PLY file of the C-alpha trace (Angstrom):
ply
format ascii 1.0
element vertex 407
property float x
property float y
property float z
element edge 406
property int vertex1
property int vertex2
end_header
11.79 6.32 4.35
12.07 8.91 7.11
14.06 11.73 5.53
15.30 13.05 8.85
16.89 9.70 9.69
18.60 9.15 6.33
22.39 9.45 6.12
23.79 12.32 4.07
20.32 13.91 3.81
20.64 16.75 1.31
18.39 19.16 -0.53
18.50 18.42 -4.23
16.92 20.40 -7.06
16.31 18.49 -10.30
15.55 20.48 -13.44
13.33 18.52 -15.82
10.37 16.18 -15.38
10.57 14.02 -18.49
12.39 10.70 -17.96
15.74 11.16 -16.20
14.33 13.73 -13.75
11.46 11.71 -12.26
13.56 8.53 -12.25
16.31 10.31 -10.33
13.74 11.86 -7.98
12.33 8.39 -7.26
15.68 6.97 -6.21
16.83 10.04 -4.28
13.56 10.12 -2.37
13.97 6.42 -1.61
17.43 7.17 -0.21
16.07 9.94 2.00
17.04 13.08 0.10
14.84 16.18 0.17
13.95 16.47 -3.53
12.43 19.28 -5.57
11.76 19.00 -9.32
11.25 22.10 -11.45
9.63 21.74 -14.88
8.91 24.51 -17.39
5.78 22.74 -18.70
2.50 22.98 -16.83
2.38 19.21 -16.17
4.13 15.96 -16.99
3.79 15.68 -20.74
1.52 12.91 -21.99
1.29 11.12 -25.33
4.17 11.25 -27.74
5.90 8.65 -29.85
6.96 5.27 -28.50
10.33 4.63 -26.90
11.98 1.35 -25.96
13.13 0.12 -22.57
15.77 -2.54 -23.11
18.53 -4.47 -21.42
19.96 -2.83 -18.32
17.18 -0.22 -18.29
14.62 -2.98 -18.00
16.46 -4.15 -14.86
16.16 -0.61 -13.44
12.41 -0.58 -14.13
12.16 -3.96 -12.40
13.95 -2.66 -9.30
11.51 0.27 -9.27
8.56 -2.15 -9.34
7.28 -0.61 -12.58
7.25 -3.60 -14.92
3.52 -4.39 -14.46
2.51 -0.83 -15.40
4.94 -0.72 -18.30
3.75 -4.07 -19.63
0.18 -2.75 -19.49
1.28 0.31 -21.50
3.29 -1.77 -24.03
2.30 -0.84 -27.60
3.97 -3.79 -29.34
4.95 -2.60 -32.80
4.90 -5.79 -34.86
5.90 -4.69 -38.32
7.87 -2.03 -40.16
6.93 -1.94 -43.83
8.68 -0.18 -46.70
7.46 1.20 -50.01
9.49 2.23 -53.04
9.79 5.69 -54.59
6.48 5.17 -56.39
4.73 4.08 -53.22
4.57 0.38 -54.10
5.20 -2.15 -51.30
8.68 -3.68 -51.10
8.63 -5.76 -47.93
8.66 -5.57 -44.16
10.80 -6.42 -41.16
10.37 -7.15 -37.48
11.54 -3.92 -35.78
13.60 -5.98 -33.34
15.65 -7.18 -36.30
16.85 -3.60 -36.78
17.29 -2.49 -33.18
18.87 -5.60 -31.74
16.02 -5.83 -29.26
14.53 -8.87 -27.59
10.93 -8.94 -28.72
9.66 -11.03 -25.81
11.40 -8.93 -23.17
11.77 -5.35 -24.42
9.10 -2.83 -23.55
7.82 -0.24 -26.01
5.71 2.52 -24.47
4.70 6.04 -25.36
7.15 8.53 -23.94
4.32 10.22 -22.05
3.17 6.91 -20.55
6.67 6.26 -19.25
6.84 9.77 -17.79
3.49 9.22 -16.06
4.51 5.83 -14.67
7.65 7.44 -13.23
5.77 10.45 -11.83
2.83 8.70 -10.16
4.75 6.96 -7.29
6.48 10.20 -6.23
3.96 12.96 -6.97
2.90 13.12 -3.31
6.41 12.57 -1.90
8.50 14.94 -4.00
7.95 18.68 -4.50
7.15 19.53 -8.13
7.32 23.12 -9.37
5.53 23.25 -12.73
5.38 26.29 -15.01
8.81 27.39 -13.80
12.48 27.12 -14.66
15.90 28.05 -13.31
16.88 31.62 -14.17
20.24 31.81 -12.38
22.53 29.51 -10.38
25.13 30.65 -7.87
27.31 27.83 -6.56
29.34 29.33 -3.69
31.03 26.03 -2.83
28.83 25.35 0.19
25.40 25.47 -1.51
23.69 26.47 -4.74
21.54 29.58 -4.63
18.82 29.45 -7.27
16.60 32.17 -8.66
13.63 30.84 -10.64
11.90 32.49 -13.56
8.94 33.01 -11.23
11.14 35.18 -9.03
11.30 32.67 -6.18
14.68 32.22 -4.48
15.77 28.92 -2.95
18.99 27.33 -1.72
19.93 23.69 -2.39
22.87 21.49 -1.59
22.97 20.05 -5.12
21.40 20.80 -8.49
20.97 18.19 -11.23
20.21 19.19 -14.80
17.93 16.57 -16.34
16.45 19.01 -18.81
17.23 17.42 -22.13
19.30 17.89 -25.25
19.03 21.69 -25.11
19.59 21.83 -21.35
19.14 25.19 -19.66
21.10 23.95 -16.63
24.03 22.97 -18.82
24.01 26.38 -20.48
24.01 28.19 -17.12
26.90 26.14 -15.71
28.98 25.06 -18.70
28.18 27.76 -21.25
26.65 27.63 -24.76
25.60 24.31 -26.24
27.66 24.49 -29.42
30.97 23.06 -28.09
29.14 19.97 -26.80
26.72 19.54 -29.67
27.50 16.82 -32.22
25.28 17.16 -35.29
24.53 13.85 -37.03
23.45 15.31 -40.35
19.68 14.85 -40.17
16.74 17.21 -39.75
13.30 15.97 -38.81
9.72 17.06 -38.26
7.29 15.01 -36.18
3.54 15.54 -35.78
0.24 13.71 -35.36
-2.37 13.29 -38.07
-5.65 11.41 -38.58
-5.20 7.69 -39.09
-6.87 7.48 -42.48
-4.52 4.67 -43.51
-5.82 1.71 -41.50
-2.52 1.21 -39.66
-2.16 -0.40 -36.23
0.89 -1.72 -34.33
3.08 -0.91 -37.32
5.14 1.62 -39.18
5.34 2.30 -42.90
8.29 4.07 -44.52
9.00 5.71 -47.89
12.59 6.49 -48.82
14.74 8.19 -51.36
18.47 8.63 -50.62
18.78 11.00 -47.68
15.02 11.30 -47.18
12.45 9.33 -45.19
8.72 9.72 -44.70
7.21 7.52 -42.01
3.75 6.74 -40.71
3.71 5.10 -37.30
0.61 3.76 -35.50
0.95 2.48 -31.94
-2.44 0.78 -31.94
-5.86 1.02 -33.61
-6.60 4.72 -33.09
-7.98 7.73 -34.90
-4.52 9.36 -34.83
-0.99 8.29 -35.67
2.46 9.87 -35.90
4.04 11.26 -39.03
7.77 11.86 -39.46
9.62 13.60 -42.26
13.40 13.35 -41.96
16.16 14.32 -44.35
19.90 14.88 -44.49
21.38 18.34 -44.42
25.06 19.26 -44.44
24.52 22.09 -41.97
21.86 22.56 -39.29
19.10 24.94 -40.48
19.46 27.30 -37.53
17.53 30.03 -39.34
14.35 27.95 -39.14
14.40 27.09 -35.44
12.36 30.04 -34.19
9.98 30.25 -37.14
7.38 27.44 -37.53
6.44 28.71 -40.99
10.07 28.52 -42.10
10.29 25.01 -40.68
7.26 23.85 -42.66
8.51 25.53 -45.83
11.95 23.94 -45.47
10.57 20.44 -44.90
7.95 20.77 -47.65
10.64 21.81 -50.13
12.36 18.45 -49.61
9.21 16.44 -50.44
7.86 17.78 -53.76
6.82 14.38 -55.15
3.13 13.71 -55.63
3.49 10.03 -54.73
2.42 7.72 -51.92
1.17 9.75 -48.91
3.76 12.53 -49.24
1.24 15.29 -50.11
-0.94 14.28 -47.16
2.03 14.23 -44.80
3.16 17.69 -45.89
-0.38 19.02 -45.53
-0.74 17.44 -42.08
2.58 18.93 -40.99
1.36 22.41 -41.92
-1.93 21.86 -40.07
-0.46 20.23 -36.94
-0.67 21.96 -33.57
2.03 19.68 -32.13
4.80 20.05 -34.72
8.19 19.12 -33.30
11.10 20.26 -35.47
14.71 19.60 -34.56
18.02 18.26 -35.74
19.38 14.79 -34.98
22.31 15.25 -32.67
24.16 14.07 -29.60
25.78 15.73 -26.61
29.44 14.93 -25.96
30.91 16.52 -22.83
34.37 16.15 -21.29
32.85 16.15 -17.79
29.29 15.87 -16.49
29.62 17.91 -13.30
31.04 21.14 -12.00
31.04 21.95 -8.31
27.66 21.14 -6.84
25.91 20.81 -10.20
25.74 17.64 -12.32
23.95 16.60 -15.50
21.86 13.51 -16.20
20.09 11.98 -19.18
20.18 13.80 -22.51
21.63 16.90 -20.85
24.83 14.94 -20.21
24.94 12.37 -23.01
22.08 12.59 -25.52
22.31 9.51 -27.75
19.82 10.72 -30.45
16.76 8.82 -31.60
18.89 7.05 -34.23
20.34 5.02 -31.36
16.93 4.18 -29.91
18.51 4.29 -26.45
17.98 7.78 -25.02
15.34 6.86 -22.45
17.00 3.58 -21.52
20.36 5.24 -20.85
18.57 7.98 -18.89
16.92 5.41 -16.61
20.23 3.68 -15.94
22.02 6.98 -15.33
19.39 8.11 -12.84
19.76 4.87 -10.89
23.55 5.14 -10.80
23.69 8.85 -9.92
21.26 8.43 -7.04
23.07 5.34 -5.78
26.46 7.06 -5.80
25.06 10.11 -4.00
23.55 7.79 -1.39
26.84 6.00 -0.76
29.25 8.97 -0.81
29.05 11.72 1.79
31.10 13.95 -0.52
29.22 15.06 -3.64
32.41 15.42 -5.68
33.29 11.78 -5.03
29.73 10.75 -5.88
29.73 12.67 -9.15
33.11 11.20 -10.12
31.95 7.64 -9.34
28.72 8.21 -11.30
30.61 9.37 -14.35
33.18 6.57 -14.12
30.41 3.95 -14.13
28.13 5.60 -16.66
30.37 7.11 -19.30
31.42 3.82 -20.98
27.78 2.67 -21.10
26.53 6.00 -22.46
29.26 6.22 -25.09
28.73 2.66 -26.26
25.05 3.40 -26.77
25.81 6.70 -28.47
27.83 4.69 -30.98
24.63 2.90 -32.05
23.33 6.03 -33.76
24.42 4.71 -37.13
23.46 1.09 -36.58
19.90 1.13 -37.83
20.23 4.19 -40.00
21.01 2.40 -43.25
17.78 0.42 -42.93
15.32 3.13 -41.90
17.07 6.20 -43.30
19.53 5.14 -46.03
21.57 8.15 -47.10
23.01 6.95 -50.42
21.61 5.23 -53.51
23.86 2.24 -52.82
22.50 1.83 -49.28
18.93 2.20 -50.48
19.33 -0.31 -53.31
21.00 -2.83 -51.00
18.25 -2.42 -48.40
15.49 -2.87 -50.98
17.20 -5.91 -52.49
17.35 -7.52 -49.05
13.68 -6.72 -48.46
12.68 -8.34 -51.75
14.72 -11.47 -51.07
13.00 -14.60 -49.74
12.31 -14.51 -46.01
12.92 -10.76 -45.97
10.74 -10.45 -42.88
13.65 -11.94 -40.96
16.18 -9.52 -42.49
18.77 -8.32 -40.04
22.31 -7.04 -40.26
23.80 -9.47 -37.78
26.92 -7.52 -36.86
24.99 -4.31 -36.23
22.12 -5.84 -34.28
24.38 -8.06 -32.20
26.41 -4.99 -31.25
23.20 -3.15 -30.41
22.08 -5.93 -28.08
25.52 -5.98 -26.46
25.34 -2.20 -25.90
21.85 -2.43 -24.38
23.15 -4.87 -21.76
26.70 -3.54 -21.39
26.33 -2.56 -17.74
25.57 -4.83 -14.82
23.64 -2.77 -12.31
25.54 -2.14 -9.09
23.73 -2.84 -5.84
23.27 0.13 -3.54
22.05 0.06 0.08
18.27 -0.24 0.38
17.91 -0.39 -3.41
17.14 -4.07 -3.75
0 1
1 2
2 3
3 4
4 5
5 6
6 7
7 8
8 9
9 10
10 11
11 12
12 13
13 14
14 15
15 16
16 17
17 18
18 19
19 20
20 21
21 22
22 23
23 24
24 25
25 26
26 27
27 28
28 29
29 30
30 31
31 32
32 33
33 34
34 35
35 36
36 37
37 38
38 39
39 40
40 41
41 42
42 43
43 44
44 45
45 46
46 47
47 48
48 49
49 50
50 51
51 52
52 53
53 54
54 55
55 56
56 57
57 58
58 59
59 60
60 61
61 62
62 63
63 64
64 65
65 66
66 67
67 68
68 69
69 70
70 71
71 72
72 73
73 74
74 75
75 76
76 77
77 78
78 79
79 80
80 81
81 82
82 83
83 84
84 85
85 86
86 87
87 88
88 89
89 90
90 91
91 92
92 93
93 94
94 95
95 96
96 97
97 98
98 99
99 100
100 101
101 102
102 103
103 104
104 105
105 106
106 107
107 108
108 109
109 110
110 111
111 112
112 113
113 114
114 115
115 116
116 117
117 118
118 119
119 120
120 121
121 122
122 123
123 124
124 125
125 126
126 127
127 128
128 129
129 130
130 131
131 132
132 133
133 134
134 135
135 136
136 137
137 138
138 139
139 140
140 141
141 142
142 143
143 144
144 145
145 146
146 147
147 148
148 149
149 150
150 151
151 152
152 153
153 154
154 155
155 156
156 157
157 158
158 159
159 160
160 161
161 162
162 163
163 164
164 165
165 166
166 167
167 168
168 169
169 170
170 171
171 172
172 173
173 174
174 175
175 176
176 177
177 178
178 179
179 180
180 181
181 182
182 183
183 184
184 185
185 186
186 187
187 188
188 189
189 190
190 191
191 192
192 193
193 194
194 195
195 196
196 197
197 198
198 199
199 200
200 201
201 202
202 203
203 204
204 205
205 206
206 207
207 208
208 209
209 210
210 211
211 212
212 213
213 214
214 215
215 216
216 217
217 218
218 219
219 220
220 221
221 222
222 223
223 224
224 225
225 226
226 227
227 228
228 229
229 230
230 231
231 232
232 233
233 234
234 235
235 236
236 237
237 238
238 239
239 240
240 241
241 242
242 243
243 244
244 245
245 246
246 247
247 248
248 249
249 250
250 251
251 252
252 253
253 254
254 255
255 256
256 257
257 258
258 259
259 260
260 261
261 262
262 263
263 264
264 265
265 266
266 267
267 268
268 269
269 270
270 271
271 272
272 273
273 274
274 275
275 276
276 277
277 278
278 279
279 280
280 281
281 282
282 283
283 284
284 285
285 286
286 287
287 288
288 289
289 290
290 291
291 292
292 293
293 294
294 295
295 296
296 297
297 298
298 299
299 300
300 301
301 302
302 303
303 304
304 305
305 306
306 307
307 308
308 309
309 310
310 311
311 312
312 313
313 314
314 315
315 316
316 317
317 318
318 319
319 320
320 321
321 322
322 323
323 324
324 325
325 326
326 327
327 328
328 329
329 330
330 331
331 332
332 333
333 334
334 335
335 336
336 337
337 338
338 339
339 340
340 341
341 342
342 343
343 344
344 345
345 346
346 347
347 348
348 349
349 350
350 351
351 352
352 353
353 354
354 355
355 356
356 357
357 358
358 359
359 360
360 361
361 362
362 363
363 364
364 365
365 366
366 367
367 368
368 369
369 370
370 371
371 372
372 373
373 374
374 375
375 376
376 377
377 378
378 379
379 380
380 381
381 382
382 383
383 384
384 385
385 386
386 387
387 388
388 389
389 390
390 391
391 392
392 393
393 394
394 395
395 396
396 397
397 398
398 399
399 400
400 401
401 402
402 403
403 404
404 405
405 406
């Protein structure tokens, strides 16, 4: 599209180049906006664990013409197995029976593969500023004056924070994260390790009440993902800036010399890609202020317990861009975006507990009930119907609006 001929042509800065940012950039560029994306990393991040694209988000990917690439990147996890406290097999389930997914339609791709698929169509059309971040924002009512960490100064008509759970943009505009942060009681460490276990297209989980250790292999490969997750009444803030303290904290929760726990703890300490965080959501009373708005996890993080963060981000990017394209006034566009998206985001946030009792049971009663169901005949078809039906309903809860030139 010829930017100069587009109605309401505006200069938009997007902070963040993970999922919501590139998706929003794609649609805004298609509508004729002048788009810049700033990303603190040196490039679009590759690899990573798998995420799911379901329901309404799959419709967004279809409208973007990305389904062939995403199907080619599909990792197709076929089985989630469970072992008991001694490491002995209990049973397995189809992951779709937990998530409420549609196995023949849902797409499961590495987070980095999705980011790359989103980035590739726009990398030569949209300005990307890597190795940089927003230092200050000054919204004077007519424009937003931005100073970057690099020292560069630019002026934009709008700024969108798509920079994740711990959004820098949100902090600059709305203040500290704490009032919007909703801790869900879990701490986790994720890392890669050599696939010495012969796993492919499957996950394997060990549990004790309030603790989970998981091995997850996307495909036959020399590496797989390890996860150690446990409940904690309060977030361990003292460990966030100290990788050694993180490892010590996690290791202290897995003292047993059973199953692959010692190997997982050892691999965590050796990993150069350790990701340590708490499981949480973002709940905000409003998603915009003046000429600045938030998208994706920055506005409404659902947490990985919901399995819907990337899907909701894709839908939100489509809606925000569409509303900006159809409203000359940014305030009206932001209000329309939030009116459409908030019910969908909140319904998917509510899924955070839906699969938790299966994958991460927190009490002895939940664990015993889960294991009994796994040991029962036809356990591979085990599903909690009410929970998974609600999950499917949440995945498809929004019918995509049609915006001009978006078909």
